[in-house]
C-alpha positions as CSV (number, residue, x, y, z in Angstrom):
1,V,-13.7,-5.1,24.1
2,R,-14.1,-2.0,26.4
3,L,-10.9,-0.3,27.4
4,R,-10.2,0.2,31.0
5,W,-7.3,2.8,32.2
6,C,-6.1,2.9,35.6
7,C,-8.0,2.1,38.8
8,G,-10.7,0.1,36.9
9,R,-12.3,3.5,35.4
10,D,-14.2,2.7,32.4
11,Y,-13.9,5.6,29.9
12,G,-16.5,4.4,27.1
13,L,-13.8,3.9,24.7
14,R,-15.1,0.7,22.4
15,F,-12.8,-1.1,20.1
16,S,-13.9,-4.4,18.1
17,W,-11.4,-7.1,17.0
18,G,-12.9,-6.2,13.5
19,K,-12.1,-2.4,13.5
20,I,-8.2,-3.3,14.7
21,V,-8.0,-5.9,11.7
22,F,-9.4,-3.3,9.4
23,L,-6.7,-0.8,10.7
24,I,-4.0,-3.4,10.4
25,N,-4.7,-4.3,6.7
26,A,-5.4,-0.2,5.9
27,I,-1.9,0.1,7.1
28,K,-0.7,-2.8,5.1
29,M,-2.0,-1.4,2.0
30,K,-0.5,1.9,2.4
31,I,3.0,0.3,2.9
32,K,2.2,-1.7,-0.5
33,S,1.4,1.2,-2.3
34,G,4.3,3.3,-1.3
35,V,6.6,0.4,-2.0
36,I,5.2,-0.1,-5.7
37,L,5.3,4.1,-6.0
38,L,8.9,4.0,-4.8
39,I,9.7,1.0,-7.5
40,A,7.7,3.2,-10.4
41,L,10.1,6.4,-9.7
42,F,13.3,4.4,-9.7
43,M,12.3,2.6,-13.1
44,Q,10.6,5.4,-14.8
45,G,13.5,6.5,-17.2
46,C,14.1,2.8,-18.4
47,V,10.5,2.2,-18.9
48,L,9.1,5.3,-20.6
49,T,11.6,5.0,-23.4
50,K,11.2,1.2,-23.9
51,V,7.3,2.4,-24.2
52,A,8.1,4.5,-26.8
53,S,10.5,2.8,-28.8
54,T,9.0,-0.6,-28.9
55,P,6.1,0.2,-31.1
56,M,8.7,1.8,-33.6
57,R,10.7,-1.2,-33.9
58,I,7.5,-3.2,-34.2
59,G,6.6,-0.7,-36.9
60,G,10.1,-0.7,-38.7
61,A,9.8,-4.6,-38.6
62,L,6.4,-4.8,-40.5
63,I,7.4,-2.3,-42.9
64,S,10.8,-3.9,-43.6
65,V,8.9,-6.7,-45.1
66,L,7.8,-4.4,-48.6
67,P,10.3,-4.8,-51.0
68,G,12.2,-2.2,-52.2
69,V,11.4,0.5,-49.9
70,G,11.1,-1.7,-46.8
71,G,14.9,-1.8,-45.9
72,G,15.5,1.6,-46.1
73,V,12.3,2.9,-43.9
74,H,13.2,0.1,-41.6
75,E,16.8,1.6,-41.0
76,A,15.4,5.2,-40.3
77,I,13.0,3.7,-37.9
78,D,15.6,1.7,-36.2
79,T,17.6,4.9,-35.9
80,A,15.1,6.9,-34.4
81,A,14.2,4.2,-31.9
82,D,18.0,4.0,-30.8
83,A,17.7,7.8,-30.3
84,V,14.9,7.5,-28.1
85,D,16.5,4.6,-26.1
86,E,19.3,7.3,-25.6
87,V,17.1,9.9,-24.4
88,P,18.8,10.5,-20.6
89,I,15.5,10.4,-18.4
């Protein structure tokens, strides 16, 4: 498709539909990336503390199976995980 400006002059600018579709898709991808970035920024505090405390809780649950010392260790790990969840990020 050649662009013709006023009075039928041809300035030699060429656009293909493939280039136009490519540009539209690139804009859509930038918008999607921006939305994902905004979601990540708004969720970062909650997600970061859960990422840190979940393995601690799983480890405490596995250790609690041990007879005798398991209960006390589980309580200590659970208390530490609660402290991590309370961190204001």
